[in-house]
Structures are given as C-alpha cells and as structure tokens.
N, C-alpha and C positions, 0 to 999 in steps of 0.2 A: 346737360354737365355731370358727372360724379365728383363728389367730395370726401368721398372714401380714401381711407390711406390702408396700405399694407404695413402693417404692422410683425408680420409672420417671422420676419429675421431677426427680430428683437427678442429680448429676455422681458418676460413679466416680471416686475422690481416689485411692485404697490399694489393694492387694491383696496378703493374706502367709498365707505355705503353710508348715505344719507336716507334718515326719517323710516327706520325698520317699521312695521307695524307691530302692535303688543304693547305690554310694558317692559322697561328695563329687564335684561335677564344676561346670564351668561351666555356668550355666544359661540358657535361653532362653524369655522369654515371649510367647505369639503371640495376639492377639486379631484376629478377624475378622466381619465380617458382607457376604457376598457381594450379598444382595437389596442393600444400602443401601452397597455398594463403600468398603467400610471395610477398612482392615489395619494393623495396629500391632505391630511387633516390637521386643523390647526385651531387654537382657541382664542377667546379673548373674554376679557372680564367684562362684569355688568354694562351695557350701553346699548343706546340705538343707534349712535353714528361709530361703527366700528373701522379701523382703520387697519390695514397689514399692511407693514412694509418689511423690505429686506428676503424679497420671496425667492428672487433669483429662478424662476421656473425656465429652465432653456426651451427654445424654441420648437425642439424637436417633437415634444407632448402636444402642439398645437391640433385642433382645437380642444378646449375644457368645458366641460360642465361645471357652472359654479353655483354652489348651494351652500345654503345660510340656514343653519337652524341654532333654535333655542337651548334652555336647560330639559326642557320637557319632547328636547326631537321632535317638535313642529318646525316644519318648514316654511319659513321668512319671507324667504327670497332664493328665484332661482334662475338662472341666465346662462347661456350657451357660447362664451367665450369664443368667435372665429376672428382672430387678429387679421385676416386678410380685409374684414370689411369695417372699420371703424372709423368715425367721426373723430377729427380734433375738436380737445372741448377750453383748454387751458394750459398755463405753463406751471401754474401755482394754485391750489386750490383756495389759497387764502382771498383771493378775488373773489368768488362765488359767496354772496349772501344767502341770509335765510331764506328755503321755501318748504312747502309741505308735502309734496309727493315722494313716494320711496324713489332712491336714485343709486345706480352702480357706477364708478366711473375705474380705468385702468391705467396705471402708469406703465410705458413700458422703459428699460434701460437707463431708469432715474432721468429724464428727461423733458417729456411731455406725457398729461394727463388724455385719455381718450376716452368715447361713452361710443353706445351701439346707436343704430340711427333713430331708431325709435324713441330713445331717451334725448337724442337731441331735438325732437321733433317738438317732445313733450315741452323740454325749454324754450322753444318755439313758440309754443303756444302761450305760453304763461307770458312771456315775454309780448305778445300783442295785447293780454289781458293787464298787461301793467301788475301782476300778481308777481313778476322777479324783478329785483332788481339787481344790477353790478356794480359793483364798487372798484374805482379804477384799478388797470392793472399797473403792477410797479413797472416801471422803467430805470432802463441802467444810465439814462442821462436825469439829472435831478435840477429839477426847474426851483429858479430864486423865490418866485412868489409864493405859489399854491400847487399841489396835486389839483390840477381840474378832472371833474369827474366825465366819468365819458357816459351819453346819453343812449339813450335808442337810436336815436338817428346817427350819429357818427359812426355806431356800430353797424346801421344799415349801408352806410357808405363804406366801410371798410370789406362788408361783406359783398357790395358790387365790384368794389376794387379786385376781391379776390378772384369772383367769378370771371373778371376780363383775364387777369391772371392766369388764370384754368382753360380759357379758351385761346388764347395767344400758345398757352404751353401745349394746347391741344393742335394747333395748325404746326406748331413746330415737330410733334410728334408725328403729325401725317406727310410732312416734309422729309423726316428722318425715315419714314417705312418707304416713300418712295426712293429715297436714295439705299436701301437697304436691297430693296427690289431689284434697279439696276445694275448693283453691286455684285449680286447672286447670279444676275446674267452673265456677266462678266466672269465670274468665278466657274459657272457652271460649263463653261468651253474651257474652261483650262482643268477644273475637276475632271471631266472627259477624257484629255489627253491623258490626265495623270493616272488615272484608272486603267486605260489600255497598257500604258507602260508599267504599272503594278501587276496588269494579268501576266503579261509577256515575260515579265522575269519571274511569277508564280511558275507558269509553263515551262520555264528554262529549268526552273531549281526542281521541278516535279520530273521532269527527264533526266536530269542530274543524278535523281533518287533511284529512278528507274534503273539507268544503268548502272546504277552500284548495286543495286539488288541482285539484276541478272549477274555480275559478277560472282556476287557474292552466293549465289543459286550454285554457278559453276564449283564452286571452289567446294562449298559443301557437300555438291556431289560426288566430287573427287576424294576428297575427306570420308567418306563414306565408303565407298570402292578401296578406302585404302583399312580401313576398320574390318569390312568384312572378310578379307582377306587375311588380316590378322589374327581374327575370330577363329579361323579353319585352322590356321597357324597355332594358335593355342589350344585349341582343341588336341588337336595330334599331341603337342608337348604335354598335354595334360594327360592323354593316355599312356605313354611311354611313363611319366612319372608317378602314375599308379600303377602301373604295373611291376616298375623298380619298387615301390612303397610296398606293395604287397610281398613280392619276392623277398625284400629285406626283412618285413615283419615274419614272415615263415620262420626265416634263420633266426630270428631273434628268440621266437619261441622253444625253437628247437634247443637255443642255448639255455632257454630258460629252465625246459623239462631236464636238461642233463646235470645244471646247477641245482635245481629239486632234489635231482635223486642224490646228487653230493650231499646235499645240506643233510636230509632224511638218512642216509649213511652213516655221517657223523654225527647224528641226534642218536641212532642205532647205539652208534659205540661209547658215545658219551655216558647213556642208558647204562648201557653194559657194565661200563667200567664203576659206575654210582652204584648197582646192586651187587657190583663186586665187594667194594669198600665198605658198605652198608652191610653183606654178608662177614666181612671180620670183623666188623663191629658188634654186629648181634655173637658170634662166637666169644669175644671178650666179656661181652655181655649180656646174658639172655634177656635179663629182667629190666630192659632198657627203660619200658614203656609201662613198666608198672608204676601207679602212683602211690602206693601203700607206705613208700619210705619217703613220702614227702606230707605226710599226714601226723607229723612227731611232733609239733607243738600245738599247744591246747590255744583256745578263743584271747586267753591271757598272753600269750608268747612266754610261758614258762615251759623250758625242756627238761626233760628226763636226766639223770646223768647216764642210762645207759643208751639213749639216742643222741648223747654230744658226739658222739665216735660217728655215726652214721650222718651227722649234720656235717661234720668235718670231710667225709666222702662225697657230701654235695659238690663242694667246689670241683673235683676231678670229674664229677658225671656233668657238669656245667660246663666243662671243657668239651665232652663227646657231643652235649646238644650242638655247642658255638662249630664244632666239626663238620656235623652234619649240615648245618643251613650253609656251612663253606661250599660242602660239596654240593648242595643243590642251590647254591650261588642266591640264596633267600633272606632278607634283611629281617631279625627276631625283632618281635615286640618290646623286647626288654631287653637292651645293652648289656652283655654279660663282662665282666673283668675278670679275666683268668689270673687267679696268685695262687694256685694249688688247693689247700686245705683252707687259703684266707680269702678266695674269692668272694666277687661281691656283683650285685646287680643294680644299673642305673634307673631309678623311676621318679617321673616329675623333677628329673634334674638334682636328685638324690642318690648319693650311693649308698643301698642297703647291704650289712655284711650279711653272707648264707649262714658262717660258724656263727658260736654264741662264745664273745671270748667274757662277758659279763652279762649274768643273766637279768639283773634287775637293770638295768638300763638299755642293754640293745636286744630285749626279747622280743618286744613288738615289730621291731625292724627285720629281725631276721624272720618271722612272722610272714612278713610283708613279701620280704626277698624270696621266701620259698614257694607264694604263691605265685610269683613273676616269674619263677621258674617252672613251674607246672604249666604255668599258659605257653610259657616256650617252648615247653615238654609236647603240650599237645597241639601246637601248630606245626612241629617238625614231625608229629605222629601221622598228620594227612599227608606228608608228602612220601615218607618211607613204605612202601609197601610192604605188608605183610610176610611173617617167615615164611608159608605156604609158594609165596610167590618165589620168593627167594631159593627157596627147594626145586621148582622148576626148572628155571632160569639154569641151576648147576647140573 
C-alpha cells in the first residue's frame, strides 16, 4: 500500500529547508522548468534554515527543479519536486524538534507540509535510532490538565490505524472500479445505439447537402449559359459602338480642321491689321526705336535746358508705346500713366515723372522713369517687325 499523496492540483505556497551544509550566508532559491519555460529566483538573508513563503507557484508548471545556492554560487541542495509523489509530514513545522541532517519540505495551498519519500524514510530511520524526537502536535481541543507528549509507540499505533484506513479505502476503490465496469457495459449498449442514430443523422445531412449541391450546380450552369449569351450580345453592341465612335471621331477631326483654318485666317487678318497700324505709326514717328533721345539725363539726374523740351515729348512717346502694347495685347513691364506732357511711370509702387518740374528735387526720379520707359520700348521692339518687313507687306 502506498502512502503517497497527489498534490499536483494544488499551488505551492511555501518551502522550508533545515540544516544546510557549510557556513551561514546569503541564499538563493531557484525554481525552473525548461519544458514549460518557467524560471523563478528568490533571495534569503544569511541563514542555514531558510524559509520562503507566499510563493503561489501554479500547478501548471509542475514538475519543478529546486536548487539552493550560497553567495559564492555553490549548490547546497538540489531536489526534483514532483507533487504527484509526496508524503504527508505535518500540519505545522513547530511540531518538529531539532535534527542534524539536511531536510526540505513543501507546503501546498497553505494547508499541510509534505516531503519526498526519501526524506520521510530518513525521518523513520532517525526515529528508530531515537535520534529524532517529536514534540506534541497541536490539537484544537485543549486539555485542562496538560498536553501529553506523543511518544514513538503512539505514533506507531496511529500509523497502523492509518494503514488500516488505507486498506479499507483500497477495498472501497476496488468496489468502485467494479461498479464502474458494470455501469460502462450498460452504457456501451446505449452508446452503440446513440452512435448509430448519430451516424444516420449525419448521413441524412450529407444527403441533403449533396442534393443542395446538385441544385446549385444546375443553377450555376444556367447562369453560365446566360452569361455566354450576354457576352456575344455585348460584343456585337461593342463593335457597333466602336464603329459609331470612329465615325464621330472623323467628323470631329474634320470640324477641328475647319476651325483651325478659320483661326489661322483670323490670326493672319489680325496680323495684317497690326502691321498696317504699326506702319501708320512708323510714318508718323520713323525714329521710334532710336534710344538716343532717352539718354538726355546724366547719372546725377540733371537735365539741360535744351533737353527739357525733349523730356516733355517723352510723355507723348510713352503714349505711342502704350498704344503698340495694346495692339499686341502685351502687358508692359512698367505701367505708364498718360497725362500728355505730364505723363509718368509706376515703378516699385511709386509714380515717377517723365518730365522735370523741379530739377533739384525730381531729377533722379526722372532718370529712373526714362530708364523704365527705355525698358518698355525695348520690350515693344521685340514684338514689332522691322521696317523692311512692313515694306514687303505693302
């Protein structure tokens, strides 16, 4: 008969170790399971009897390798914890008195303390040699006189009672197994019938699915025939639309050609009119593009009295330049404000006079204005054809 207990369904809550070899030092507890990727390391102050509590190790990580090392990383104790094969030790560690050999025990779910079977056997041998004594177990019932010590013979009697209870439990377990076997035979017949009914139901569902698939296949075949008919119909309609589009495209090309011819004719007519108007301007002012008359002011902006009359003429010349720009529909670089002989130019948002009303004040502004007028004249010169071209047109 086995006295092992299965604690694999419980959580590991505490670990206690007694009589570690060597000198007292700082200790490290390492719990690991490589297969389930579990690793835990805990420290303990200087001691040879460490006690780790509140671990709460879940049962999913069992079995666990337990290793205790000192400050120099030397292994003091190593144990392989398999909670399925543990022996009950005690409910409270206080009941254990001093002993001399290294010992490790485990508490599960904050209830009882368990140890490996080898450690329990070591306890048994120590008990027989009378090298180990047990203090009285704490009882929930308090005696009025005194707490009697439990000796070895009483423990032996309790152990025999426990063995007898275990045997009775085994007998009950055997009877339970026999009842399960008879009950399983009864269930087998019912299970067989249920399996046949389930298979019949599954076959009926498969038959319905097969019929449904046949109907869907017929529907898809009909739709495919309709799509083929639609495809050929769309192809014929597409050919007709393409033919109509090509015909319409040719008509538009022809209309565009006619429109381009009209535009070219209008452009030629406009160009002839422009040449005619420019020719009339050349007749009135043949030296229009001579810039000698624009160099009448020195760098300091002073003008001679003989050049003052020419400066007054610049206002009318600016009007001719403005007229040519309107003929060619071109925006000049500098806006001209025509006021006869008092004309001016806009440069940098400032109105600059072309004339010289006061030489001391506005001479420099007049010089800038003539420079702006020269730039406008050069811009217009690029648009107007030379006089030779005008003669050929005539």
